[in-house]
Each structure stands twice: as structure tokens, then as C-alpha cells.
C-alpha positions in Angstrom: -71.7 -10.4 65.6 -75.1 -9.5 67.0 -75.5 -9.4 70.8 -77.7 -12.0 72.5 -80.8 -10.6 74.2 -80.7 -10.3 77.9 -81.8 -13.5 79.7 -84.0 -11.3 81.8 -86.1 -10.4 78.8 -86.6 -14.0 77.7 -89.5 -16.1 78.9 -88.8 -18.3 81.9 -87.8 -21.8 80.9 -89.9 -24.7 82.2 -88.3 -26.8 84.9 -86.7 -30.1 83.8 -88.9 -33.2 84.1 -89.8 -34.7 87.4 -92.7 -34.9 89.7 -94.2 -31.8 91.3 -96.7 -31.8 94.1 -99.0 -29.1 95.4 -98.8 -27.8 99.0 -100.9 -25.2 100.8 -99.2 -22.8 103.1 -100.5 -19.7 105.0 -100.0 -17.5 101.9 -101.5 -19.8 99.3 -101.0 -22.9 97.2 -97.5 -23.7 96.0 -96.1 -26.2 93.5 -93.1 -28.0 95.0 -90.5 -30.1 93.2 -87.7 -32.0 94.9 -84.2 -31.7 93.4 -81.8 -34.6 94.2 -78.3 -33.7 95.1 -77.0 -35.2 91.8 -79.1 -32.7 89.8 -78.3 -29.7 92.0 -75.6 -27.9 89.9 -75.9 -24.2 90.8 -75.7 -22.1 93.9 -78.9 -20.4 95.2 -80.0 -18.3 98.2 -82.7 -20.0 100.3 -85.4 -17.4 101.1 -86.2 -19.2 104.4 -82.8 -18.8 106.1 -80.9 -16.5 103.7 -78.1 -19.1 103.5 -76.6 -20.6 100.4 -78.0 -23.8 98.8 -74.8 -25.2 97.5 -74.3 -27.5 94.5 -75.0 -31.2 95.2 -77.3 -30.3 98.1 -80.8 -31.9 97.8 -83.4 -29.2 98.0 -86.9 -28.1 96.7 -87.9 -25.7 94.0 -91.1 -23.9 94.9 -93.4 -21.5 92.9 -96.9 -20.2 93.3 -99.7 -22.2 91.7 -101.1 -18.9 90.4 -99.0 -16.1 89.1 -99.0 -12.8 90.9 -100.2 -9.8 89.0 -96.6 -8.7 88.1 -95.7 -11.9 86.2 -97.1 -13.7 83.2 -96.0 -17.2 84.5 -95.8 -18.5 88.1 -92.6 -20.3 87.1 -90.9 -16.9 86.9 -91.4 -16.7 90.7 -89.7 -20.0 91.4 -87.3 -20.1 94.4 -84.9 -22.8 95.7 -85.3 -23.7 99.3 -83.5 -26.0 101.7 -86.0 -28.8 102.3 -86.1 -28.3 106.0 -86.6 -24.5 105.7 -89.6 -25.1 103.4 -91.1 -27.8 105.7 -90.9 -25.4 108.7 -92.6 -22.6 106.8 -96.2 -22.0 108.1 
């Protein structure tokens, strides 16, 4: 049986449906999507506080509106933040 290719070599999957908004912060324009607790199924590390975003915790997924020079798609740079941590970010 052939081995599956590494998930890191596959293109980033688009996020599931839902409404995304645009927010401007000190370091640029970001696309922000709210994730309700019922849809939060995985554990993530919040880049704002370095604490765990646990499953069933409502939070936001954020990615730059424009990709950085290292990536082909800005969605590859998406991060999961606690809602309060994102709102406190300058």
C-alpha cells in the first residue's frame, strides 16, 4: 500500500463556511472568523497568551488578508486565538 503524502506538503484547506470579517491591527489587515463552541473540536495554542484553546471553547480564527512572501496563500498562516486575546491586540 502506498504511503499518503505528508499533510505539510498538501495545499491548505479552505476554512469551513461561515462569515469572515476584516480587521485592521497595528501590523496589517486581518481576516477574522468566529468559531462557536459547538464547532470547536480541536486543541490549539493561542498566540496571544500562549495558553491552550480547548475543544468546545468559542474563539476566532485569524489570518492575514495578504500572504507573506513565504507562503502562497494567507490561509496557510491562520491561527486560532481566544476572542479576548485577539480583541486586546493592538
